[in-house]
C-alpha positions as CSV (number, residue, x, y, z in Angstrom):
1,X,-0.1,-0.1,0.2
2,X,1.4,3.3,-1.0
3,X,-1.6,5.9,-0.9
4,X,-5.2,5.4,0.2
5,X,-8.0,7.8,0.5
6,X,-10.8,6.9,3.2
7,X,-14.3,8.6,3.0
8,X,-15.9,8.1,6.1
9,X,-19.6,8.9,6.3
10,X,-21.4,8.8,9.6
11,X,-24.9,9.4,10.8
12,X,-25.7,13.2,11.4
13,X,-25.2,14.7,14.9
14,X,-27.2,17.2,16.6
15,X,-25.0,20.3,15.4
16,X,-26.1,19.6,11.9
17,X,-29.3,17.2,12.1
18,X,-29.5,17.2,8.2
19,X,-26.0,16.6,7.2
20,X,-24.1,13.3,7.4
21,X,-20.8,13.6,9.0
22,X,-17.9,13.4,6.3
23,X,-14.5,13.0,7.1
24,X,-11.8,12.3,4.5
25,X,-8.4,10.8,5.5
26,X,-5.3,10.4,3.5
27,X,-3.2,7.5,4.7
28,X,0.5,6.7,3.3
29,X,2.6,3.5,3.4
30,X,5.9,3.5,5.1
31,X,8.6,1.2,5.2
32,X,9.5,-0.1,8.6
33,X,13.1,1.2,9.8
34,X,14.5,-2.1,10.3
35,X,15.6,-4.2,7.1
36,X,14.4,-7.5,6.5
37,X,16.6,-10.4,5.4
38,X,16.6,-10.9,1.4
39,X,14.0,-13.0,0.0
40,X,11.4,-11.8,2.5
41,X,8.7,-9.3,1.6
42,X,9.2,-5.8,3.1
43,X,6.8,-5.0,5.7
44,X,5.0,-1.5,5.6
45,X,3.1,0.4,8.1
46,X,0.1,2.5,7.3
47,X,0.1,6.1,8.6
48,X,-2.6,8.6,8.5
49,X,-1.2,11.9,7.2
50,X,-4.1,14.1,6.4
51,X,-7.6,14.3,7.7
52,X,-10.2,16.9,7.2
53,X,-14.1,17.4,8.1
54,X,-16.1,17.9,5.0
55,X,-19.4,17.9,6.8
56,X,-20.0,21.6,5.9
57,X,-17.5,22.1,3.1
58,X,-15.1,20.4,1.2
59,X,-11.3,21.4,1.7
60,X,-8.9,21.2,-1.3
61,X,-7.0,17.9,-1.7
62,X,-4.2,17.1,-4.3
63,X,-2.0,14.1,-4.5
64,X,1.8,14.5,-5.3
65,X,2.6,12.5,-8.4
66,X,6.0,11.1,-7.0
67,X,3.5,9.6,-4.0
68,X,1.3,8.0,-6.7
69,X,4.3,6.5,-8.9
70,X,6.5,5.9,-6.1
71,X,9.1,8.2,-6.8
72,X,10.3,9.3,-10.5
73,X,7.1,10.9,-12.3
74,X,6.9,9.5,-16.2
75,X,8.0,12.3,-18.6
76,X,4.7,12.5,-20.4
77,X,3.6,14.5,-17.2
78,X,5.9,17.4,-18.1
79,X,6.1,19.9,-15.2
80,X,3.0,18.8,-13.6
81,X,4.0,17.5,-9.9
82,X,0.6,16.7,-8.5
83,X,-3.1,16.2,-9.4
84,X,-5.9,18.6,-7.9
85,X,-9.1,16.8,-7.0
86,X,-12.2,18.3,-7.3
87,X,-13.3,17.9,-3.9
88,X,-16.5,20.2,-3.9
89,X,-18.1,17.8,-6.6
90,X,-17.1,14.8,-4.7
91,X,-18.9,16.2,-1.5
92,X,-22.0,17.1,-3.4
93,X,-22.1,13.5,-4.8
94,X,-21.8,12.4,-1.3
95,X,-24.7,14.5,-0.1
96,X,-27.0,13.6,-3.0
97,X,-26.5,9.8,-2.3
98,X,-27.1,10.5,1.4
99,X,-30.3,12.3,0.6
100,X,-31.7,9.5,-1.7
101,X,-31.5,6.9,1.2
C-alpha cells in the first residue's frame, strides 16, 4: 500500500441534523525502519497523514505524482507535480447519495 484515501460517512449529529458527518483521510505506506533478510517481503506500516471534516464544506485535496508513482514521475506528465481533486463535486455527490436513502 502506497496511498489510500478513506471517506468516512457517519450519521448526522445534533449540530448538523440534516447532514451526514463526512471525514476524509489520506493514509500512506511507510517502510519499517529495520531491514528484512533478502527474500522476504518488505513490511510496511500505514499512517494517516491528512484528515479533514467535510461536513460543512470540502477543503482542497491534491496528490503528489511522486507519491502515486512511488518516485520518478513519467516524462509525459511534463512539469506537473501533483493532481488536484475536485473535492466540491465529490462532496456534493456524497450528499446527493445520502439524501436519496
